[in-house]
MARLUM-296848 format. One record per residue (C-alpha): x, y, z. Coordinates in steps of 0.1 Angstrom, whole numbers, padded with zeros to 4 digits, always signed. Layout:
! residues N
XYZ;...
This chain:
! residues 415
-0927-2382-1399;-0892-2359-1400;-0902-2346-1362;-0910-2385-1353;-0875-2396-1367;-0858-2366-1346;-0874-2378-1315;-0863-2413-1323;-0823-2400-1329;-0828-2382-1296;-0837-2415-1278;-0806-2431-1292;-0785-2408-1281;-0799-2408-1242;-0802-2445-1239;-0767-2450-1249;-0753-2421-1231;-0763-2438-1197;-0748-2467-1214;-0719-2451-1221;-0713-2437-1187;-0708-2473-1168;-0686-2486-1199;-0665-2457-1191;-0659-2472-1153;-0661-2508-1165;-0636-2505-1191;-0610-2481-1175;-0613-2471-1137;-0626-2502-1121;-0596-2522-1136;-0572-2496-1123;-0589-2500-1088;-0594-2537-1087;-0553-2542-1099;-0533-2513-1085;-0556-2498-1055;-0572-2533-1039;-0543-2554-1055;-0567-2584-1061;-0559-2617-1071;-0557-2618-1106;-0565-2659-1112;-0595-2647-1098;-0604-2623-1108;-0601-2641-1146;-0616-2668-1131;-0650-2644-1128;-0647-2629-1158;-0646-2660-1176;-0681-2666-1163;-0697-2633-1160;-0690-2626-1200;-0707-2656-1207;-0737-2633-1202;-0735-2614-1230;-0741-2643-1255;-0778-2635-1243;-0782-2615-1269;-0792-2638-1299;-0821-2655-1274;-0835-2623-1267;-0835-2608-1300;-0853-2642-1315;-0877-2636-1281;-0887-2603-1288;-0892-2609-1325;-0914-2636-1320;-0931-2622-1285;-0930-2587-1282;-0956-2574-1302;-0975-2548-1281;-0960-2510-1278;-0968-2513-1238;-0944-2546-1237;-0916-2528-1256;-0920-2500-1236;-0922-2517-1197;-0891-2536-1212;-0872-2506-1219;-0881-2489-1191;-0873-2517-1166;-0839-2524-1180;-0826-2489-1178;-0839-2490-1141;-0821-2522-1133;-0788-2510-1154;-0786-2481-1129;-0793-2501-1099;-0767-2524-1111;-0740-2504-1107;-0751-2494-1071;-0744-2530-1064;-0710-2525-1070;-0706-2495-1052;-0717-2506-1018;-0702-2541-1024;-0672-2537-1044;-0651-2551-1020;-0658-2582-1025;-0649-2601-1059;-0680-2622-1062;-0704-2593-1056;-0682-2573-1089;-0697-2605-1107;-0730-2600-1098;-0726-2570-1108;-0712-2576-1138;-0734-2600-1146;-0772-2583-1140;-0755-2552-1160;-0747-2572-1188;-0780-2589-1189;-0801-2551-1185;-0778-2540-1210;-0786-2566-1237;-0821-2562-1228;-0817-2526-1238;-0796-2532-1270;-0823-2558-1282;-0853-2534-1277;-0834-2506-1298;-0819-2528-1324;-0854-2534-1332;-0863-2501-1333;-0830-2497-1356;-0834-2525-1378;-0872-2509-1385;-0862-2471-1391;-0832-2480-1414;-0852-2498-1437;-0863-2466-1452;-0827-2456-1464;-0789-2457-1459;-0784-2425-1446;-0804-2435-1420;-0787-2467-1409;-0749-2444-1405;-0771-2416-1390;-0781-2437-1361;-0750-2455-1359;-0730-2420-1361;-0753-2410-1332;-0750-2442-1308;-0711-2443-1311;-0715-2404-1305;-0729-2407-1274;-0705-2435-1259;-0678-2411-1270;-0694-2378-1252;-0701-2403-1221;-0664-2413-1216;-0653-2381-1222;-0678-2366-1190;-0666-2394-1168;-0627-2386-1177;-0631-2352-1166;-0653-2364-1136;-0621-2386-1125;-0595-2359-1130;-0615-2331-1109;-0627-2355-1078;-0602-2381-1078;-0575-2361-1058;-0558-2387-1047;-0558-2418-1068;-0546-2441-1037;-0569-2432-1014;-0605-2458-1012;-0623-2429-1000;-0616-2408-1030;-0625-2438-1052;-0664-2442-1032;-0667-2405-1035;-0657-2409-1078;-0677-2440-1083;-0709-2425-1064;-0707-2392-1084;-0708-2410-1116;-0739-2429-1105;-0757-2400-1096;-0749-2383-1131;-0767-2413-1148;-0796-2403-1129;-0807-2370-1148;-0805-2388-1184;-0825-2414-1169;-0854-2401-1160;-0855-2382-1191;-0853-2414-1214;-0879-2429-1190;-0906-2396-1199;-0893-2390-1235;-0895-2433-1241;-0932-2429-1236;-0931-2404-1273;-0913-2431-1289;-0931-2459-1312;-0913-2486-1310;-0933-2514-1326;-0960-2494-1341;-0937-2474-1367;-0929-2510-1385;-0960-2526-1384;-0967-2518-1423;-0933-2531-1432;-0918-2555-1405;-0898-2580-1424;-0905-2570-1462;-0872-2566-1469;-0866-2606-1483;-0842-2618-1502;-0850-2631-1542;-0814-2647-1540;-0811-2685-1556;-0800-2709-1529;-0767-2711-1542;-0762-2665-1536;-0780-2677-1499;-0752-2705-1495;-0728-2678-1506;-0741-2651-1482;-0735-2677-1456;-0704-2685-1462;-0690-2647-1462;-0710-2638-1432;-0697-2668-1409;-0663-2660-1424;-0665-2619-1413;-0675-2633-1378;-0647-2649-1371;-0624-2626-1386;-0640-2596-1364;-0637-2623-1332;-0594-2624-1345;-0600-2583-1351;-0614-2580-1315;-0582-2597-1300;-0573-2567-1282;-0594-2569-1261;-0564-2590-1243;-0553-2557-1229;-0585-2541-1222;-0587-2547-1183;-0547-2543-1177;-0541-2516-1201;-0552-2490-1173;-0529-2503-1148;-0502-2508-1177;-0503-2470-1179;-0506-2465-1147;-0473-2485-1137;-0450-2477-1168;-0458-2438-1169;-0466-2432-1131;-0493-2416-1120;-0487-2384-1136;-0489-2402-1168;-0529-2415-1165;-0544-2384-1156;-0528-2371-1189;-0540-2402-1201;-0572-2397-1189;-0570-2361-1200;-0564-2363-1233;-0600-2385-1239;-0613-2351-1256;-0584-2363-1281;-0593-2396-1284;-0626-2387-1284;-0628-2364-1311;-0607-2390-1331;-0635-2415-1323;-0658-2394-1339;-0636-2382-1370;-0633-2418-1377;-0671-2423-1375;-0676-2397-1402;-0648-2408-1424;-0662-2447-1422;-0697-2430-1428;-0682-2413-1461;-0661-2445-1473;-0696-2469-1469;-0713-2447-1487;-0684-2448-1516;-0666-2484-1516;-0675-2519-1506;-0672-2520-1469;-0653-2555-1471;-0626-2537-1484;-0627-2510-1460;-0624-2535-1436;-0597-2555-1448;-0576-2523-1450;-0583-2505-1416;-0580-2538-1402;-0540-2538-1410;-0537-2505-1402;-0551-2509-1362;-0523-2538-1363;-0495-2516-1377;-0502-2491-1351;-0509-2513-1322;-0473-2529-1327;-0460-2495-1326;-0475-2487-1294;-0448-2514-1278;-0419-2499-1284;-0429-2463-1282;-0426-2436-1250;-0454-2420-1234;-0457-2388-1263;-0456-2412-1288;-0481-2435-1275;-0508-2404-1269;-0503-2399-1306;-0510-2435-1316;-0536-2445-1295;-0556-2413-1312;-0546-2431-1339;-0559-2464-1325;-0592-2451-1317;-0601-2434-1350;-0590-2466-1366;-0615-2485-1343;-0644-2465-1346;-0640-2467-1384;-0638-2503-1384;-0671-2510-1360;-0691-2486-1385;-0680-2505-1412;-0689-2539-1397;-0722-2525-1384;-0734-2511-1418;-0724-2549-1435;-0745-2569-1412;-0775-2544-1407;-0779-2551-1446;-0777-2587-1442;-0800-2587-1409;-0828-2569-1433;-0832-2600-1452;-0858-2625-1442;-0873-2630-1412;-0858-2622-1377;-0840-2594-1386;-0834-2583-1347;-0821-2623-1336;-0796-2622-1369;-0782-2589-1360;-0779-2595-1323;-0766-2627-1330;-0740-2611-1360;-0728-2587-1326;-0720-2613-1306;-0684-2617-1323;-0676-2594-1295;-0694-2610-1267;-0669-2642-1281;-0640-2622-1280;-0647-2609-1245;-0650-2642-1232;-0622-2657-1247;-0597-2628-1245;-0604-2605-1213;-0603-2636-1191;-0567-2645-1207;-0555-2607-1204;-0562-2603-1169;-0547-2641-1163;-0514-2635-1186;-0503-2604-1173;-0489-2626-1141;-0464-2640-1160;-0467-2619-1187;-0459-2580-1202;-0489-2561-1215;-0466-2557-1243;-0462-2591-1254;-0501-2593-1248;-0497-2564-1277;-0482-2587-1299;-0503-2613-1300;-0533-2592-1310;-0510-2575-1336;-0507-2614-1347;-0546-2624-1341;-0552-2593-1366;-0532-2601-1391;-0549-2632-1394;-0584-2615-1396;-0571-2591-1423;-0562-2626-1445;-0599-2640-1434;-0612-2607-1446;-0591-2608-1479;-0604-2648-1491;-0642-2633-1491;-0626-2603-1514;-0613-2632-1539;-0646-2651-1530;-0668-2629-1542;-0649-2624-1575;-0650-2661-1580;-0688-2662-1572;-0697-2635-1594;-0674-2647-1624;-0693-2681-1620;-0727-2663-1621;-0714-2645-1656;-0704-2677-1671;-0742-2690-1661;-0756-2666-1679;-0735-2668-1709;
């Protein structure tokens, strides 16, 4: 059993390392390439983003279909292997045809869809495994995020050592190609290793065994809480409004040297993220997740506002703080929704749906952020995100008040 669990842990680390490599390109370097090197039309880019990001909403449907129809081990393995290959192939489309915005859209659609398929399969395994203990749940959450952090750092090293002339398209072509090639060994290892992981058989005897014994009022209360938490996290993810123009903003405000230093500092950001993961892990074992989220989101709001008035050294320090707080918030939410999703049937569907807060936020805020840079400063967008984070904190606070009122009501009913 212990050896089987170690194999599962390693499988999670491998697949999320692959995803992390391509996410690093999509989040940090492709925005700079399009906005400052190719200088594309931002209105057209925002329109393509609004269309392509809707692909992220496929996850709940895929989660439902996976729960309902994928019931054989071979089916799960084929789905996961095929999705990994398609994920890798999608980036090759970008490398070959990146000068055409429409092909960037095609790449993003295929990439998001294949990534969603992978996450659907891995989430099903995750929800089965975590029924054993809370420590297993938090260990996997930490592994997934650590794999992402390591991938981001690896690509940042590749950028600084290989892209010697940041304005040269030829150097960018080499950078993207080497990044793609570096993912191939990890994918091959995962395809081989995947055959040794039990994706479905592990949970045959206990699938959907955790059923809520709550009364009708309790179920209504839990549903209300989860709805409020969902929309509060949509607002908390409003910092996505600066996600695409951020690299360009750093490059323009602090010049090429500043951007290279920023990229090099990812080892610091990554270490802060890992510390945030472990810090949140410890907090989730001792305190209520909603209270943790309330405090962290308000801290995030304050730090993000300070960035708008900072110089470069202070920006690096504050960005390290954001990395710490941001990953701590992610772990707290993942822990919260995992407990809720494991009640009753269609666990994977519920988990995937509750994770769509980030998808909804991306569909709303990423295109708005890209389009708004035509007439608004990035600092203004940061301030808007701060306001929305403050509203998010108020929503989370309301759930704590509801919890107290519900507990008091149950107490008086017993009396």
